[in-house]
C-alpha positions as CSV (number, residue, x, y, z in Angstrom):
1,M,-2.5,-56.6,23.9
2,S,-0.5,-54.1,24.6
3,E,-1.0,-49.9,24.4
4,I,2.1,-48.1,22.9
5,D,2.3,-44.3,24.2
6,V,2.7,-41.9,21.9
7,K,3.5,-38.5,24.0
8,P,3.3,-35.3,21.9
9,D,6.2,-34.2,22.5
10,T,7.7,-36.6,20.6
11,I,7.2,-35.3,17.6
12,A,10.2,-33.9,15.7
13,P,9.0,-30.2,14.9
14,D,10.8,-30.6,11.5
15,T,8.2,-33.3,9.9
16,I,5.0,-31.5,11.0
17,A,3.5,-29.9,8.1
18,K,3.3,-26.8,7.1
19,P,1.2,-25.1,4.0
20,K,3.0,-22.9,2.1
21,I,1.1,-19.7,2.1
22,E,1.6,-17.3,-1.3
23,Q,1.4,-13.6,-0.8
24,P,-1.5,-12.4,-2.6
25,R,0.0,-10.2,-6.4
26,L,-0.2,-7.0,-6.0
27,Y,-1.3,-3.9,-8.4
28,K,0.1,-0.9,-9.1
29,V,-2.0,2.3,-9.3
30,I,-0.7,4.5,-11.7
31,L,-1.6,8.4,-12.4
32,V,-1.7,9.7,-15.8
33,N,-1.2,12.9,-16.1
34,D,-2.7,15.0,-18.7
35,D,-3.0,19.2,-19.2
36,Y,-6.1,19.6,-18.5
37,T,-7.1,18.8,-15.0
38,P,-5.8,21.7,-11.9
39,R,-3.1,20.8,-10.1
40,E,-4.7,21.6,-6.7
41,F,-7.2,19.1,-7.8
42,V,-5.2,16.4,-8.5
43,V,-3.4,16.8,-5.1
44,G,-6.3,17.0,-3.4
45,V,-7.7,14.1,-5.2
46,L,-4.3,11.8,-4.1
47,M,-5.2,13.4,0.0
48,G,-8.6,12.1,-0.4
49,V,-8.3,8.9,-1.8
50,F,-4.8,7.8,-1.0
51,R,-4.5,9.1,1.9
52,M,-1.2,10.9,1.3
53,S,0.1,13.7,3.1
54,E,0.1,17.4,0.8
55,D,3.8,17.2,1.0
56,Q,3.7,13.2,-0.7
57,A,0.7,14.2,-2.9
58,Y,2.7,17.4,-4.7
59,R,5.8,15.2,-5.2
60,V,3.4,12.8,-7.0
61,M,1.5,14.7,-8.7
62,M,4.9,16.5,-10.5
63,T,6.3,13.3,-10.9
64,A,4.0,12.5,-13.3
65,H,3.7,16.1,-14.7
66,R,7.5,15.4,-15.9
67,R,7.2,11.7,-16.6
68,G,3.9,11.5,-17.8
69,A,3.0,8.9,-15.6
70,C,3.5,8.0,-11.5
71,V,3.0,4.8,-9.3
72,V,0.7,5.8,-6.7
73,A,0.8,3.2,-4.8
74,A,0.4,-0.8,-5.1
75,Y,-2.7,-2.8,-3.4
76,T,-4.4,-6.1,-4.4
77,R,-5.9,-6.3,-7.2
78,D,-9.7,-5.8,-6.0
79,I,-8.5,-2.6,-3.4
80,A,-6.1,-1.1,-6.3
81,E,-9.2,-1.1,-8.4
82,S,-11.8,-0.1,-7.0
83,K,-9.0,3.5,-5.6
84,A,-8.5,4.2,-9.3
85,T,-11.9,4.0,-10.1
86,E,-13.0,6.5,-7.0
87,A,-10.1,9.1,-8.0
88,T,-10.8,8.8,-11.8
89,N,-14.6,9.7,-10.9
90,A,-14.2,12.1,-8.9
91,G,-12.4,13.7,-11.6
92,R,-15.4,13.0,-14.1
93,Q,-17.6,14.6,-11.4
94,A,-15.7,17.6,-11.6
95,G,-15.6,18.0,-15.3
96,H,-11.5,17.1,-15.2
97,P,-10.0,14.2,-17.5
98,L,-8.0,12.7,-14.5
99,E,-7.1,9.1,-15.4
100,F,-5.9,6.2,-12.9
101,T,-5.0,2.9,-14.2
102,T,-3.9,-0.1,-12.5
103,E,-1.2,-2.9,-13.6
104,P,0.6,-5.8,-11.8
105,E,3.3,-5.0,-10.5
106,E,6.6,-7.2,-12.1
């Protein structure tokens, strides 16, 4: 019997199976407008929880004020839900009806 030598460089690269990795689905965090929470407080929450600059936070707050709601950011599900909960709880602790929700991106 003879041994067969197989050299690693003789295997064509396109024959190697590559697993297909799916990106996790993203969820939008949405700021819901209310007529009671002070604008400065909303800007502070956006800066603290979502790490926005003051200018970015102001624009997001004003968009929610004018349109009724505004997408703040998109994250994986766990992160989106925890940030929305953290921001909503900050409002509740201060006695404001501030609300953030999440929904899947399309």
